[in-house]
N, C-alpha and C positions, 0 to 999 in steps of 0.2 A: 714621155716626159718623166724625168726622175723626180717625182714629187715626194717631198719629205713629210709634208703635213698639210692638212686642210682644216680651216675653222669649222667646217661642217661636222667635224669629229668631236668638237667641244660643245656639249649641250647648250650652255648659256650664251653661245655665240652663233647659234644656228642662223644661217642665211647670210652671214657676213664672211666672205671668203678670203683666204690667205694661202699663198703658195710659196714654198721655199725650194729652189732647184739648184743643182750643181752642174757646172759645165754644160749649160743648156742654151744660153742666149747666142752663142757664136756658131751655130750650126748652119747659118746661111739661109734659114727659113724665114719667110715673110710672116709677120704676126701683127694682128690688130684685134684687141678685145676691149672689154669695158673696165679693165683694171689699170691702176697705176703700176708701172713696172720700173724696178730699180735693179740695174745690172751692175754689180760690183766687179770690175775687171782688174784682176790681180797680176796677170803676166801675159807676155806676148803682145802682139800688135794686131789691131783689127780696124775695120771700117764700118761706120754706121750709115745706112742709107734711109733717109726720110724724104719721100717725094722725089724731087729732082736733085736734092742736095746730098753731099757725102761729107762725113765728119771723121777725122782720124781719132782713133781710140788707143791710148797708151796705158801702161800699168798705173795702178793707184788712182783709177778714174771710176766715177759712177755715172751711168747713163740713166736719165730720168725720162720716161715716156708716159705722157698723159693718156687717159682712156681714148679709144677711137683713132689713135695715130698709128698708121701702118709703118712698120720699120723692118729692116733687114740688117743683121750684124754678121759680118764675115771675117774670119781670120785671114791675115795677109799670107801666112805660110800654111801650106797643106800638111806640114808636120804636126799640126794641132798642138802647138805649145801654149795656146790660149787657155786661161783658167778664169772662171767667173762663178759668182754666186748671184742668183737672181731671186729677188723678192717681189711678189705681186700681191697687191691689196686692192680691195674694192673701195670706191670713194666713200661709202657709208661707214667704213670701219673706224674712221677717226673718232666719231662720236661715241664709240663703245670703249675707247681707251680710258684708263684711270686718269683722273684729274685733267680731263680734256680741256684745252684752252686754245685760243687763236694761234699760239706758238706752233701748234702742230700743222697749221695751214700754210706756212710760208713757202714750202716747196711746191704747193699747188699753184700759188701765185707765180712763182718763178717759172715753173714748167709751162704755165699757160702763156706767160708774157715773153719768155726768152726762147727763141727758136733754136738755140745751140744744142740743147738736150744733153750735152757732154760737159761734165764738171770734173776737172782734174783736182783731186783733193790733197795731194801730197801724201807721202808715206805715213807720217804719224797719224794724221786724221783718218786716212783709209784704214789703217790697222785698228784704230780705236772703234770705228763703226763695225768692222768685221768681227771684232771680239764680242760685240753685242750679239751678232748673229749666231756665233757659236755658243754663246750662253743660252740663246733661245733653243737651238738644236739640242743641247744637252738637257734642258728642262723638258722638252717634248719627249725625249727618250727615257725620262726618269719616272719613278712612281713615288715621289716624295710628297710629304704633306704640303697642301696649298699649291699643288701643281698648276691648276687653272689660273689662280691669281698671279702666280709667278710668270706664266706665259704672257698674260696681259701686260705685266710690268716690263718684260723683255721687249715686247713689241713697241711699247711706249718709248723705251730708251732708244731703240733703233731709229724710230721716226723723229724723236726730238733731236738726237745728235745730228742726224742728217739735215734737219731744218736749220740748226744752229750753224753748221759748217757752211752750207750754201748761203745762208744769210750773211755771214761774215765775209765770204768770198765775193759776193755779188752786189752788196748794198752800199751805196755811197753814204757818207755821214749824215747828210740832210734827210735822205730817205729813212735812215735808221731812226732818227729822232721822230719822224712822222709815224713809223710803224710802232715804235716804243710807246708813243702816246695812245695810239689805237689799242694796243695790247693792254696798256695800263688801265684804260677805261673799262674794257671788257672784264678784266680780272677783278677790278673793284666792284663792278656790278655783280659778278658771280659770288663774291664774298659777302655781299650785303643784300642779297635777294630778300631776306627776311625783314629788312628795314624799309622805311619810307624813302624811296629813291626819287629825286627830282632833278630836273635839268639844272636848276640853280645850285643845288648841292654839288653836282658833278663839276660844274663850272668853278665853284669855289675851291674844290679839292684839287683840281688840276690847273688852276690859275689860267683858264682860257675863257672865252666868251660863250654865251649861249648859242650864238650863231655858228661858232666853230663846231660845237658838239652836234648840232643839228646837221651840219654838212657832213661830218664824219660818218654818222649813221646812215644818212641818205645815200652817200656815195658807196659805202662798203656793204650795206645790207639792203638798201632800197626801201627801208621802212623807217618810221620815227623811233626816237629813243623809247617812248612809252610802249610802242608795239614790240620792240626788241625785249624790253624788260618783262612784259607780259608773256611773251613766248617762252622765255627762259624759265619763268616761274611755273608756267604750265608744264613744261618738259620735266622739271624737277618734281612736280606733283605727280605726274604720270609715272615716273620712275619709282617714286615712293609707293604708289598704289601697286605697282608690280612686285614690290617687296612686302605686300600685305599691310601697308600702313593704314591707319584709321583715317577716313576721308576728312573728318572735322579737324584732326590734328595736322594733316598734310597741308591743307590750304592756308592755315594760320602760320605754319612753319616757314612757308615760302612767300610770305608778304601780302597775301590777299586779306583785305580788311574785313570782308564779310562773305558769307557763303553764296549769296545771290550773284554777286559779280564774278566769283570764281566759277559757279555753275554755268553761267552764260558764256564766259570765255572758254571754258573747257569744252562745252558742247559745240561751240562754233569752230574750235580748232580741230577736234577729233571726231565730230559727228555723233558722239555718244555722251550721255550725262556721266558724271563721275561714278555713280552707282552702277549704271549699265556697263561701263568700262570694266569695273572691278568684277562684276558678275561674269563678264565674258572671259576674264582671265581664269576664273575658277572653272568654267566650263571648257577651257582650252579652245575657245572659238578663234579662228584666224582673224587678225585685224590688219587692215591696210594702213599702217602708220609709218 
């Protein structure tokens, strides 16, 4: 494999993997792993085989393969006029991206629900995404100030642009309105974690009923609104502790009214008290989180 880069080489992204390969996906090899694979097919013609089905692949197309799906991509001509750039990311990497939001998740839903796997983007959209990839490659090979932060931003832009393009290609207007409502709710919660969030407040803000909000969270996350908000507050507190924040400031900053409720929720979620968690970071003890 002509590997250009791995996240394991970036200290603050240890354990979350990323691969960028060139002219790699059309070698006719069967592949199945635990990563999301994006094959940006720029020239030539090929075929994608997934199970018993075969899909035609033309230029300016992206192939999206979810984890655990066995696939084979083969050039139609032995003259090897096929050109591609392949990006592989692990499912957990999205949460590490700057300004993470549900907008990063649309391609996951599309890849899981749509058995086509093949998305013709059109020349303009295809070149736009590929330019982001070359920005990433350029940054990887540089030694400029803020390199690691810029690498994160490049990856964010690639994933976001791909989500937007697939969303606009595949989503009917009615579904777009539904997804926009879901995304709006989540983003509002993220921006107001330090405030007193209630179902009634969300209902008034988005002009929908309490029951609609309850249904949205139960359907999309399998938990209640209150449980979702608590989990997000705990995650932000955990990240703050990783940045050496003071415990008493962190829990207030992210909307916990008192230390007792924060302590109980944190220990239930992570198996350690906030103080134990912070001490484990200082000792560099491995944590299964």
